[in-house]
C-alpha positions as CSV (number, residue, x, y, z in Angstrom):
1,M,244.8,78.6,23.8
2,D,247.1,76.8,21.6
3,N,246.8,73.5,23.0
4,C,243.2,73.6,24.2
5,L,241.1,70.7,22.9
6,F,237.9,73.0,23.0
7,C,239.7,75.8,21.6
8,K,240.7,73.9,18.4
9,I,237.0,72.4,18.1
10,I,235.8,76.0,18.3
11,Y,238.2,77.2,15.5
12,G,237.4,74.1,13.2
13,Q,240.7,72.6,13.7
14,I,239.0,69.5,15.2
15,P,235.7,68.4,14.2
16,S,232.6,68.2,16.1
17,N,228.8,67.4,16.0
18,K,228.0,71.1,16.2
19,V,224.5,71.6,17.6
20,Y,224.6,75.5,18.2
21,E,226.9,78.5,17.7
22,D,226.7,82.2,18.4
23,E,228.8,85.0,19.1
24,F,229.6,83.8,22.6
25,T,229.0,80.1,22.8
26,F,229.8,76.9,20.8
27,A,227.7,73.5,21.5
28,F,228.3,70.1,20.5
29,R,227.5,66.6,21.0
30,D,229.8,64.6,23.4
31,I,231.9,61.9,21.9
32,N,231.3,59.7,25.0
33,P,227.5,60.2,25.8
34,V,226.2,59.2,29.1
35,A,222.5,60.1,28.3
36,P,220.7,60.0,24.8
37,V,221.0,63.9,24.8
38,H,224.5,65.0,25.9
39,I,225.8,68.3,24.8
40,L,228.7,70.4,25.8
41,V,228.2,74.0,26.0
42,I,231.2,76.2,26.1
43,P,232.2,79.7,25.7
44,K,234.3,80.9,23.1
45,L,236.5,82.9,25.5
46,H,238.8,80.5,27.1
47,I,238.4,80.0,30.9
48,S,240.1,77.0,32.3
49,G,237.3,76.4,34.7
50,L,235.0,77.8,37.4
51,T,237.9,78.8,39.7
52,E,238.7,81.5,37.2
53,I,235.3,83.4,37.1
54,N,235.4,86.5,38.2
55,H,233.6,90.0,38.2
56,E,235.2,90.8,34.5
57,N,234.3,87.4,33.0
58,S,231.1,86.0,35.0
59,D,228.8,87.0,32.2
60,V,229.9,83.6,30.7
61,I,228.0,81.5,33.0
62,I,224.8,83.6,31.8
63,Q,225.9,83.1,28.2
64,I,226.5,79.2,28.4
65,T,223.2,78.6,30.4
66,E,221.3,80.7,28.1
67,T,222.7,78.8,25.3
68,A,221.8,75.3,26.9
69,R,218.2,76.7,27.6
70,K,217.6,77.2,24.0
71,I,218.9,73.8,23.2
72,C,216.7,72.3,25.7
73,K,213.9,73.8,23.8
74,I,215.4,72.3,20.2
75,E,215.9,68.9,21.8
76,G,212.5,68.7,23.5
77,L,213.8,68.4,26.8
78,E,211.8,71.1,28.4
79,S,208.5,68.8,29.5
80,D,210.5,65.9,30.9
81,G,213.5,67.5,32.4
82,F,217.2,67.8,32.1
83,R,220.2,68.4,33.8
84,Y,223.1,70.7,33.6
85,V,226.6,69.7,35.0
86,I,229.9,71.8,35.4
87,N,233.0,69.8,36.5
88,S,235.4,71.6,38.7
89,G,238.9,70.5,39.0
90,K,240.8,66.8,38.9
91,Y,238.5,65.6,41.9
92,G,235.4,67.2,40.3
93,G,235.8,65.1,37.3
94,Q,236.9,67.9,35.0
95,T,239.2,66.3,32.1
96,V,239.3,69.3,29.6
97,F,240.4,72.5,31.3
98,H,238.0,75.1,29.4
99,L,234.9,75.9,31.2
100,H,232.0,73.8,29.9
101,L,228.6,72.8,30.8
102,H,227.0,69.3,30.0
103,L,223.3,69.2,29.2
104,L,222.0,65.8,29.9
105,G,218.7,64.7,28.9
106,G,216.4,62.0,27.3
107,R,216.1,59.6,30.1
108,K,215.6,59.7,33.7
109,L,218.8,60.7,35.6
110,N,219.3,59.4,39.3
111,W,220.5,61.1,42.0
112,P,223.4,61.0,43.3
113,P,225.0,60.5,39.9
114,G,227.6,58.2,41.2
């Protein structure tokens, strides 16, 4: 997508603090972190959000969660715990309409989040 912020980050048109990249995913530190570890994991395939997941592209969910799991190990989050968050739509808190997973950790995360 030409005007997608995250697509521009993937293609290097906008700088990011990259944590991980493979054939299918890209991960970078959030510029407004809400936890000591706050990393966004995005598929390289542009999908605007969860409502666009279907039989043909559902493998992106596996790809982003596998990448997040690898990052948990790299960041040392496995023993104390972590949280995955995927916001969906305006009322769900989604502000960038490219599917993305927030990986949060490094402190106790309360529930409900607020």
